[in-house]
PAZAPA-4460 file (N, C-alpha, C; in steps of 0.05 Angstrom, whole numbers, plus 32768, in hexadecimal, padded with zeros to 4 digits):
% residues 270
    n_x    n_y    n_z   ca_x   ca_y   ca_z    c_x    c_y    c_z   seq   type   mol
   8885   8A1A   8729   8876   8A10   8712   8880   89F5   8709     1      M     A
   889B   89F2   870A   88A7   89D9   8701   889E   89C2   8714     2      L     A
   889D   89C8   872E   8894   89B3   8741   8878   89AB   873C     3      D     A
   8867   89BF   8736   884B   89B9   8730   8848   89A8   8717     4      R     A
   885A   89AE   8703   8859   899F   86EA   885F   8981   86F0     5      F     A
   8875   897C   86FF   887C   8960   8705   8867   8952   8716     6      F     A
   885B   8961   8729   8845   8955   8739   882E   894E   8727     7      I     A
   8827   8960   8714   8811   895A   8702   8817   8942   86F1     8      G     A
   8830   8940   86E7   8837   8928   86D6   8835   890F   86E7     9      V     A
   883F   8910   8700   883D   88F9   8712   8820   88F0   8717    10      A     A
   880F   8904   871B   87F3   88FD   871F   87E6   88F1   8707    11      L     A
   87ED   88FB   86EF   87E3   88EF   86D6   87EC   88D2   86D4    12      V     A
   8806   88CD   86D9   8810   88B2   86D8   8801   889F   86EB    13      I     A
   87FD   88A9   8703   87F0   8898   8717   87D3   8893   8710    14      L     A
   87C5   88A7   8705   87A9   88A3   86FD   87A8   888F   86E6    15      V     A
   87BB   8890   86D3   87BC   887D   86BD   87C1   8861   86C8    16      V     A
   87D4   885F   86DB   87DA   8844   86E6   87C2   8838   86F5    17      L     A
   87B5   8849   8705   879E   883F   8713   8787   8838   8700    18      L     A
   8784   8847   86EA   8771   8840   86D6   8777   8825   86C9    19      G     A
   8791   8821   86C4   879A   8807   86B8   8793   87F0   86CB    20      V     A
   8798   87F4   86E5   8792   87DF   86F8   8774   87D9   86F9    21      V     A
   8764   87EE   86F7   8747   87EA   86F9   873B   87DF   86DF    22      A     A
   8746   87E7   86C8   873A   87E1   86AF   874B   87CE   869E    23      L     A
   875F   87C2   86A9   8772   87B2   869A   8766   879E   8686    24      G     A
   8754   878C   868F   8749   8778   867C   8739   8785   8666    25      P     A
   872E   879D   866A   871E   87AA   8656   8730   87B7   8641    26      I     A
   8746   87C3   8649   8756   87D3   8636   876D   87C3   862A    27      I     A
   8772   87AB   8633   8787   879A   8627   8780   8794   860B    28      E     A
   8791   879B   85F7   8789   8796   85DB   878A   8779   85D3    29      P     A
   879B   8769   85E2   879D   874C   85DC   879E   873D   85F6    30      H     A
   879B   8723   85F4   879F   8712   860B   87BD   8712   8612    31      D     A
   87C4   871A   862B   87E1   871C   8631   87EF   8701   8632    32      P     A
   87E1   86EB   8633   87ED   86D1   8634   87ED   86C3   8619    33      L     A
   87DF   86CF   8605   87DC   86C2   85EB   87F6   86C4   85DB    34      L     A
   8800   86AD   85D1   8818   86AC   85C2   8811   86AB   85A4    35      Q     A
   8821   86BA   8595   881D   86BB   8577   8839   86B6   856B    36      N     A
   883D   869D   8563   8858   8695   855A   885F   86A3   853F    37      V     A
   884A   86AD   8531   8850   86BB   8518   8858   86D8   851C    38      D     A
   8856   86E2   8535   885D   86FE   853A   8871   8701   8550    39      M     A
   8883   86EE   8551   8898   86EF   8566   88AB   8707   8562    40      Q     A
   88B0   8716   8578   88C3   872C   8578   88BC   8741   8563    41      E     A
   88A2   8745   855E   889A   8759   854B   889C   8775   8557    42      A     A
   88A2   8788   8546   88A4   87A4   854F   8889   87B1   8552    43      G     A
   8888   87C9   855C   886F   87D7   855F   8860   87D9   8544    44      P     A
   8845   87D5   8545   8835   87D7   852D   8819   87DE   8536    45      S     A
   8807   87E1   8522   87EB   87E7   8528   87DE   87D1   8538    46      A     A
   87E6   87B9   8533   87DB   87A2   8542   87E7   879F   855E    47      Q     A
   8801   87A2   855F   880F   87A0   8579   881E   87BA   857E    48      Y     A
   8812   87CC   858D   881C   87E7   8590   8839   87E8   859B    49      W     A
   8840   87D6   85AD   885B   87D5   85B9   886A   87BC   85B0    50      L     A
   8861   87AF   859C   886E   8798   8592   8867   877F   85A1    51      G     A
   8876   8769   859C   8872   874F   85A9   888C   8745   85B5    52      T     A
   888A   8732   85C7   88A2   8726   85D3   88AA   870D   85C3    53      D     A
   88BD   86FE   85CF   88C8   86E7   85C1   88B3   86D0   85BC    54      T     A
   889D   86D1   85CA   8888   86BD   85C7   8871   86C8   85B7    55      L     A
   8873   86E0   85AD   885E   86EC   859D   8847   86F8   85AD    56      G     A
   884C   86FC   85C7   8837   8708   85D8   8838   8727   85D7    57      R     A
   8821   8733   85D8   881F   8750   85D6   882C   875D   85EE    58      D     A
   8840   876E   85EA   884E   877B   85FF   883C   878F   860F    59      V     A
   882C   879E   8600   881A   87B1   860E   8807   87A3   8620    60      L     A
   87FB   878E   8617   87E8   877F   8628   87F5   8773   8640    61      S     A
   880E   876A   863D   881C   875F   8654   8824   8775   8667    62      R     A
   882B   878C   865D   8831   87A3   866F   8819   87AB   867F    63      L     A
   8802   87AC   8672   87E9   87B3   8680   87E2   879E   8695    64      I     A
   87E4   8785   868E   87DF   8770   86A2   87F4   8770   86B8    65      E     A
   880C   8775   86B1   8822   8777   86C5   881E   878F   86D7    66      G     A
   8813   87A5   86CD   880E   87BC   86DD   87FA   87B6   86F3    67      A     A
   87E5   87A6   86EC   87D1   879F   86FF   87DD   8790   8716    68      R     A
   87EF   877D   8711   87FB   876D   8726   880F   877E   8736    69      L     A
   8820   878C   8728   8835   879C   8735   8829   87B2   8746    70      S     A
   8815   87C0   873C   8809   87D6   874A   87F9   87CB   8762    71      M     A
   87EB   87B5   875E   87DC   87A9   8774   87EE   87A2   878C    72      T     A
   8804   8795   8786   8817   878E   879B   8824   87A8   87A6    73      I     A
   882A   87BA   8795   8837   87D3   879D   8825   87E4   87B0    74      G     A
   880B   87E2   87AC   87F8   87F0   87BD   87F2   87E0   87D6    75      L     A
   87EE   87C6   87D3   87E4   87B6   87EA   87FA   87B2   87FF    76      A     A
   8813   87AC   87F6   8828   87A6   8809   882E   87BD   881C    77      A     A
   8831   87D6   8813   8836   87EC   8826   881E   87F0   8839    78      P     A
   8806   87EC   882F   87EE   87F0   8841   87EE   87DB   8857    79      L     A
   87F4   87C2   884F   87F5   87AD   8864   880C   87B2   8877    80      I     A
   8824   87BA   886C   883B   87C0   887D   8835   87D7   888F    81      A     A
   8826   87EB   8884   8820   8803   8894   880D   87FC   88AB    82      G     A
   87F9   87EB   88A6   87E6   87E4   88BB   87F5   87D6   88D2    83      A     A
   8807   87C4   88CB   8816   87B5   88E0   882B   87C7   88ED    84      V     A
   883B   87D4   88DC   8852   87E3   88E7   8849   87FB   88F7    85      G     A
   8835   880A   88EE   882B   8821   88FD   881F   8819   8918    86      I     A
   8810   8803   8918   8805   87F9   8931   881B   87F2   8945    87      S     A
   882F   87E3   893C   8845   87DC   894D   8855   87F4   8957    88      L     A
   885A   8806   8945   8869   881E   894C   885B   882F   8961    89      G     A
   8841   8834   895D   8832   8843   8970   8830   8835   898B    90      M     A
   882C   881B   898B   882B   880C   89A3   8845   880D   89B3    91      A     A
   885C   880B   89A4   8876   880D   89B1   887A   8828   89BE    92      A     A
   8872   883D   89B0   8876   8858   89BB   8863   885D   89D3    93      A     A
   884B   8853   89D1   8837   8859   89E6   883C   8849   8A00    94      F     A
   8841   882F   89FD   8843   881E   8A14   885F   881D   8A20    95      F     A
   8874   8821   8A0E   888F   8820   8A18   8896   8805   8A24    96      G     A
   88AA   8804   8A36   88B1   87EC   8A44   88B8   87D5   8A32    97      G     A
   88AF   87BD   8A39   88B6   87A4   8A2A   88AA   87A5   8A0E    98      W     A
   8893   87B1   8A0B   8886   87B3   89F0   8899   87C2   89DE    99      T     A
   88A4   87D9   89E7   88B5   87E9   89D6   88D0   87DA   89D1   100      E     A
   88DA   87CD   89E5   88F4   87BF   89E2   88F1   87A9   89CD   101      R     A
   88DC   8799   89CF   88D9   8783   89BC   88D5   878D   89A0   102      I     A
   88C3   87A1   899D   88BE   87AB   8982   88D6   87B8   8976   103      V     A
   88E5   87C8   8985   88FD   87D5   897A   8913   87C1   8974   104      T     A
   8916   87AC   8984   892C   8799   897F   8925   8789   8965   105      R     A
   890D   8780   8963   8905   8771   894A   8908   8784   8932   106      V     A
   8900   879D   8935   8902   87B0   891F   891F   87B4   8917   107      T     A
   8930   87B7   892B   894D   87BC   8925   8959   87A4   8916   108      D     A
   8951   878C   891E   895B   8774   890F   8952   8774   88F2   109      V     A
   8938   877A   88EE   892D   877B   88D3   8939   8792   88C3   110      M     A
   893F   87A8   88D0   894A   87BF   88C1   8967   87BB   88BA   111      M     A
   8974   87A7   88C6   8990   87A1   88BF   8992   8794   88A3   112      S     A
   897C   878B   8899   897B   877F   887E   8971   8794   886A   113      F     A
   897C   8794   8852   8971   87A4   883D   8955   879A   8836   114      D     A
   8942   87AC   8830   8927   87A2   882A   8926   878D   8814   115      P     A
   8936   8790   87FF   8936   877C   87EA   8941   8762   87F4   116      L     A
   8956   8762   8803   8961   8749   880E   894E   873C   8821   117      L     A
   8940   874C   8832   892C   8741   8844   8915   8735   8835   118      L     A
   890D   8742   881F   88F8   8737   880E   8900   871D   8802   119      G     A
   8919   871B   87F8   8923   8702   87ED   8923   86EC   8801   120      V     A
   892C   86F2   881A   892C   86DD   882F   8910   86D3   8835   121      L     A
   88FD   86E5   8837   88E2   86DD   883E   88D5   86CD   8827   122      I     A
   88D9   86D6   880E   88CE   86C7   87F8   88DB   86AC   87F5   123      V     A
   88F5   86AB   87FB   8904   8691   87FA   88F8   867E   880E   124      A     A
   88EF   8688   8825   88E4   8676   883A   88C7   866E   8832   125      M     A
   88B8   8681   8828   889C   867C   8822   8897   866F   8806   126      L     A
   88AA   8674   87F4   88A7   866A   87D9   889D   8680   87C6   127      G     A
   88A3   867F   87AC   889B   8693   879A   887C   8693   8796   128      P     A
   8872   86AA   878D   8856   86AD   8788   884C   86C8   8790   129      G     A
   8836   86D1   8785   882C   86EC   8789   8825   86F1   87A6   130      I     A
   8817   86DE   87B3   880F   86E2   87CF   8828   86E4   87E1   131      Q     A
   883B   86D2   87DE   8853   86D2   87EE   8864   86EB   87E8   132      N     A
   8863   86F4   87CF   8872   870C   87C8   8866   8724   87D7   133      L     A
   884C   8726   87D8   883F   873C   87E7   8846   873B   8805   134      S     A
   8846   8723   8810   884D   8721   882D   886A   8729   8831   135      I     A
   887C   8721   881F   8898   8728   8821   889D   8746   8820   136      A     A
   8891   8753   880D   8894   8770   880A   8889   877F   8822   137      I     A
   8871   8777   882B   8865   8783   8842   8877   8780   885B   138      A     A
   8882   8767   885E   8893   8762   8875   88AC   8773   8874   139      S     A
   88B7   8777   885C   88CF   8787   8859   88CA   87A4   885F   140      A     A
   88B2   87AE   885C   88AC   87CA   8861   88A2   87D0   887D   141      L     A
   889A   87BB   888C   8890   87BF   88A7   88A4   87CE   88B9   142      V     A
   88BE   87C6   88BA   88D0   87D4   88CC   88D2   87F3   88C7   143      P     A
   88D0   87FB   88AF   88D1   8818   88A9   88B8   8826   88B4   144      S     A
   88A1   8819   88B2   8889   8825   88BD   888B   8825   88DC   145      F     A
   8896   8810   88E8   8898   8810   8905   88A9   8827   890F   146      V     A
   88C0   882B   8902   88D2   8840   890B   88C6   885C   8908   147      R     A
   88B9   8861   88F1   88AD   887B   88ED   8896   8880   8900   148      L     A
   8885   886C   8903   886E   886F   8915   8877   8873   8932   149      A     A
   888A   8863   893B   8894   8866   8956   88A0   8881   895B   150      R     A
   88B1   888A   8949   88BE   88A4   894D   88AA   88BB   894E   151      A     A
   8896   88B9   893C   8882   88CE   893C   8870   88CD   8954   152      S     A
   8869   88B4   895D   8857   88B1   8973   8864   88B9   898E   153      A     A
   887F   88B5   8990   888D   88BC   89A9   8889   88DA   89AF   154      L     A
   888B   88EB   899B   8888   8908   89A0   886B   890F   89A8   155      S     A
   8858   8902   899B   883C   8907   89A1   8835   88FC   89BD   156      V     A
   8841   88E6   89C4   883B   88D9   89DE   8840   88EC   89F6   157      R     A
   8851   8900   89F3   8857   8912   8A09   8844   8929   8A0B   158      Q     A
   8831   892B   89F8   881E   8942   89F9   880A   893F   8A10   159      E     A
   8801   8956   8A19   87EF   8956   8A31   87D4   894A   8A2A   160      S     A
   87CB   894D   8A11   87B0   8941   8A0B   87B0   8923   8A0B   161      Y     A
   87C8   8917   8A07   87CA   88FA   8A09   87C8   88F1   8A26   162      V     A
   87D6   8900   8A38   87D5   88FB   8A54   87B8   88FF   8A5F   163      D     A
   87AB   8913   8A54   878F   8919   8A5D   877D   8902   8A54   164      A     A
   8781   88F7   8A3D   8770   88E1   8A33   8774   88C9   8A45   165      S     A
   878D   88C3   8A4D   8792   88AD   8A5E   8786   88B1   8A7A   166      I     A
   8788   88CA   8A84   877D   88D0   8A9E   875F   88CE   8A9F   167      A     A
   8752   88D3   8A88   8735   88D1   8A87   872B   88B4   8A85   168      M     A
   873E   88A1   8A83   8736   8885   8A82   8731   8879   8A66   169      G     A
   8739   8888   8A51   8736   887D   8A36   8748   8865   8A33   170      R     A
   873E   8850   8A27   8750   8838   8A22   8769   8840   8A12   171      P     A
   877E   8831   8A18   8798   8838   8A0B   8796   8839   89ED   172      S     A
   878A   8824   89E1   8788   8824   89C3   8776   883A   89B9   173      F     A
   8762   8841   89C9   8752   8858   89C1   8762   8872   89C1   174      G     A
   8773   8876   89D5   8785   888D   89D5   8798   888D   89BD   175      T     A
   87A3   8875   89B7   87B6   8873   89A1   87A8   887B   8986   176      I     A
   8791   8870   8981   8785   8874   8967   8775   888E   8965   177      F     A
   876E   889A   897B   875F   88B4   897B   8771   88CC   897D   178      V     A
   8786   88CA   898D   8797   88E1   8992   87B3   88E0   8986   179      H     A
   87BE   88C8   8983   87D9   88C5   8979   87D9   88C2   895B   180      I     A
   87CA   88AF   8950   87CB   88A9   8934   87C4   88C1   8922   181      L     A
   87AF   88D1   8928   87A9   88E8   8917   87BF   88FD   8916   182      P     A
   87CF   88FE   892C   87E4   8913   892D   87FE   890A   8921   183      N     A
   8800   88F1   891A   8818   88E7   890C   8812   88DE   88F0   184      I     A
   87F9   88E2   88E7   87F0   88D8   88CD   87FF   88E4   88B5   185      A     A
   8806   88FE   88B8   8813   890C   88A1   882C   88FE   8897   186      G     A
   8841   88FB   88A7   8859   88ED   889D   8854   88D0   8895   187      P     A
   8841   88C3   88A2   883B   88A8   889B   882F   88A6   887F   188      L     A
   881D   88B8   8878   8811   88B9   885D   8826   88BE   8848   189      V     A
   8838   88D2   884E   884D   88D9   883C   885F   88C1   8836   190      V     A
   8868   88B3   884B   887B   889D   8847   886D   8885   883B   191      M     A
   8853   8881   8841   8845   886B   8834   8844   886F   8816   192      T     A
   8840   8888   880D   8840   888E   87F1   885B   8887   87E4   193      T     A
   8870   888F   87F2   888B   888A   87E7   8891   886C   87E7   194      I     A
   8888   885E   87FC   888E   8842   87FE   887E   8831   87EB   195      W     A
   8868   883C   87E0   885A   882E   87CA   886D   882B   87B2   196      I     A
   887C   8841   87AC   8890   883F   8797   88A5   882A   879D   197      G     A
   88AD   8829   87B7   88C1   8815   87BF   88B6   87F9   87BC   198      T     A
   889D   87F5   87C3   8890   87DA   87C0   888F   87D2   87A3   199      A     A
   8889   87E4   8791   8888   87DE   8774   88A4   87D6   876B   200      I     A
   88B9   87E4   8774   88D4   87DD   876D   88DC   87C2   8778   201      R     A
   88D4   87BC   8791   88DB   87A2   879D   88CD   878C   878E   202      L     A
   88B3   8790   8787   88A5   877C   8778   88B3   8776   875E   203      E     A
   88BB   878B   8750   88C8   8787   8736   88E3   8779   873A   204      A     A
   88F2   8780   874F   890C   8773   8754   8909   8756   875A   205      S     A
   88F5   874F   876C   88F1   8733   8773   88E6   8722   875C   206      L     A
   88D4   872E   874C   88CA   8720   8735   88E0   871C   8720   207      S     A
   88F2   872F   871F   8908   872E   870B   891A   8715   8711   208      F     A
   891E   870F   872B   892F   86F9   8731   891F   86DF   8735   209      I     A
   8905   86E0   872D   88F5   86C7   872D   88E7   86C0   8747   210      G     A
   88E5   86D4   875A   88D8   86CE   8773   88BD   86DB   8776   211      L     A
   88B3   86E6   8760   8899   86F3   8761   8885   86E4   8750   212      G     A
   8877   86F3   873F   8863   86E7   872D   8871   86D3   871B   213      A     A
   8864   86BC   8718   8870   86A6   8708   8863   86A6   86EC   214      Q     A
   8874   869F   86D8   886A   869E   86BD   8854   8689   86BB   215      A     A
   8840   868F   86A9   8840   86A4   8695   8833   86BE   869F   216      P     A
   882B   86C0   86B9   881F   86D9   86C3   8833   86F0   86C1   217      A     A
   882B   8706   86B4   883E   871C   86B1   883F   872F   86C8   218      P     A
   8856   8738   86D0   885A   874F   86E1   8871   875F   86D5   219      S     A
   8873   8778   86DE   8888   8788   86D1   88A4   877C   86D6   220      W     A
   88A8   8770   86ED   88C2   8764   86F3   88C9   874D   86E1   221      G     A
   88B6   873A   86DD   88BE   8723   86CD   88BD   872A   86AF   222      N     A
   88AE   873F   86A7   88B0   8748   868C   88CC   8753   8686   223      I     A
   88D7   8762   8699   88F3   876B   8696   8906   8754   8694   224      V     A
   8902   873F   86A5   8913   8728   86A5   8912   871A   868A   225      R     A
   88FA   8716   8680   88F8   8708   8666   8904   8719   8650   226      E     A
   8901   8734   8652   890C   8745   863E   892A   8746   863E   227      G     A
   8936   8746   8656   8953   8746   8659   895F   872D   864D   228      V     A
   8951   8716   8651   895A   86FD   8646   895C   86FD   8628   229      S     A
   894D   870F   861B   894D   8710   85FE   8951   872E   85F5   230      N     A
   8963   873B   8604   8966   8758   8600   896E   8760   85E4   231      L     A
   897F   8751   85D7   8989   8759   85BD   8975   8752   85A7   232      F     A
   8966   873E   85AA   8952   8736   8595   8937   8744   859A   233      S     A
   8930   8749   85B3   8916   8755   85B9   8918   8767   85D2   234      S     A
   8922   877F   85CF   8927   8791   85E6   890E   87A0   85F0   235      P     A
   88F8   87A0   85E0   88E1   87B0   85E7   88D4   87A9   8601   236      L     A
   88CF   878F   8608   88C3   8789   8621   88D2   8794   8639   237      P     A
   88EC   878F   863A   88FC   8799   8650   88FC   87B8   8651   238      A     A
   88FE   87C5   863A   88FE   87E2   8638   88E4   87EE   8643   239      L     A
   88CE   87E4   863A   88B4   87F0   8642   88AD   87E9   865F   240      F     A
   88B3   87D0   8668   88AD   87C9   8683   88BF   87D9   8697   241      A     A
   88D8   87DC   868F   88EA   87ED   86A0   88E1   880A   86A1   242      G     A
   88D7   8814   868B   88CD   882F   868B   88B4   8832   869C   243      L     A
   88A3   881E   869C   888A   881E   86AC   8892   881E   86CA   244      A     A
   88A5   880D   86D2   88AE   880D   86EE   88B9   8828   86F6   245      I     A
   88CA   8833   86E5   88D6   884D   86EB   88C1   8863   86EF   246      T     A
   88AE   8864   86DC   889A   8879   86DE   8888   8876   86F7   247      L     A
   8881   885D   86FD   8870   8858   8715   887E   8860   872E   248      A     A
   8897   8858   8731   88A6   885E   874A   88AB   887C   874C   249      V     A
   88B2   8889   8736   88B6   88A6   8736   889D   88B5   873D   250      L     A
   8886   88AC   8732   886D   88B9   8737   8865   88B8   8755   251      A     A
   8869   88A1   8761   8862   889F   877E   8876   88AF   878F   252      F     A
   888F   88B0   8787   88A3   88BF   8796   889D   88DD   8794   253      N     A
   8896   88E6   877C   888F   8903   8779   8876   890A   8789   254      I     A
   8862   88F8   8788   884A   88FD   8798   8851   88FD   87B6   255      L     A
   8862   88EC   87BF   886A   88EB   87DB   8878   8905   87E3   256      G     A
   888A   890F   87D2   8898   8928   87D8   8884   893F   87D9   257      D     A
   8871   893F   87C6   885D   8955   87C6   884C   8954   87E0   258      A     A
   8844   893C   87E8   8834   893A   8801   8845   8942   8819   259      L     A
   885E   893C   8819   8870   8944   882F   8871   8962   8831   260      R     A
   8874   8970   881B   8875   898D   881B   885A   8999   8824   261      D     A
   8845   898D   881A   882A   8997   8820   8823   8994   883E   262      Y     A
   882B   897D   8849   8824   8977   8865   8839   8980   8879   263      L     A
   884E   898E   886F   8863   8998   8881   8857   89AD   8894   264      D     A
   8859   89A9   88AF   884E   89BC   88C1   885A   89D8   88BE   265      P     A
   8874   89DA   88B7   8880   89F4   88B4   8874   8A04   889D   266      D     A
   8868   89F5   888A   885B   8A03   8873   8844   8A15   887C   267      R     A
   8836   8A0B   8891   881F   8A1A   889B   8826   8A35   88A7   268      M     A
   8840   8A37   88B1   8848   8A4F   88BF   8856   8A63   88AD   269      T     A
   885C   8A5A   8894   886A   8A6C   8882   8857   8A80   8874   270      R     A
***
């Protein structure tokens, strides 16, 4: 019952976040970029539900606008990384030989870096900005997808129905996407869900150090950075943005764990 309760809470959080992404401009009570010098660092009130920051901007509106950017990158980067990494991993497992050697060596080099450090290196080369941030996060996640897809595809590659498909003359990529991909989709879906939370965390971390969204555009990471700079005089932006990041990451992790349990093959035999 407790597990179902946490899963239900996670689903509610995710539905709210997706609703915010879709309806952000409609539900924002104020312009997130509008400065009101007469209401600097104001506390929560009927006009400003979560107060204002040091420039008099509405914290709630900035959190909503920041959610749209953070969630968009958090969803897009793992999907892009998955499309690239899963394709490379399956190709390495299926073809073997030089294809597998090259893919695994490049993956091993990239895996030797922490994803955050790899993201910093890529953004440092490309320059700060939302588009470059998305590319950096996707690139940092590709090696994990390659390893998971390759390991899963290697076991499926030995099955007799794969050999039968090859013997019948089906093109290699047809065999990969018709017979291998559907049979390894379960763990890939689970890990993609979990890595969405990782992407949100990476976006917040890179934006916090100034390599993501640039002011005045709000994202959860730079809202935390601005709040930390004025923590004693105006702690609310950092507090609420940090809480939003925590809830989003936890929600995706809980959903990933639930999907893992549901898609576990051993569950079917119990």
